[in-house]
N, C-alpha and C positions, 0 to 999 in steps of 0.2 A: 177314460181312465177307469180302471176296475175299482170295485168297492174296497177291495183289500188295500190297494195302493193308496186310495183316497184316505182310508182309515190310518194307514201308516204315516202319511203326510200330516194328517190332523194331529196325531200323537206327537210327531216330531216338532210340530209348531209350538208345543208346550215346553219344549226344552229351552234352556238358556241359549242366547244368541251364539255363543262360542261353540256349543255342542251342535246347534243347527248347522253352522258353517262347516264344522268338521264332518258331519253326516253328509251334507250336500257335496262337499269335496270328494268324499269317498264314493258316493253314488256316481258322480260324474266320471271319476277315474275308472270305476268298474265298467261303466257303459263304453267308455273309450277303449278300454282293454278288450272288451267283447267284440267291438267293431274291428279292431286290429286282427284278432284271432280269426274272425269270420273271413276277413279278406285273405289272410294267409292260407287258410284251409280251403277256400274256394278254388284256388289255383291248383291244389294238390289232389283234388278228387279224381281227375282223369289218371293221374300217375298211380294213385292207390288202386284204382280199378285194373289198370294194366298189370301191376305187381300181383294182385290177387289172381288174375287170370293165368299169369305165368306160374304161380305156385300151384294152382289147381292142375294145370297141364303137367307139371313136373310130377305131381303126386299120381296122376292117372297113368303116367308112363313108368311108374314104379321106380323112379329115381330118388325116392325119399328114403333116408336111412333112419330107423328108429333108434334113438339114443336112450341109454339107461342113465341113471343117476351117477353111476361109476364113470361113465364116459365124459361127464361134464367136469 
């Protein structure tokens, strides 16, 4: 555990029990959400690489049209 995290938990331990539980619930939910996003994006890395390669190839072939604000 890092010093900063240890310090944060030490300070949190001084909070009333209700606030400690609320903080703990929030931290656990954030960690779970982060794991879910990592899992989702792990599968999309190859797709994003392919799309980027296609965009670069299209640009190099001169098939890209520059838009002005008026065109949007």
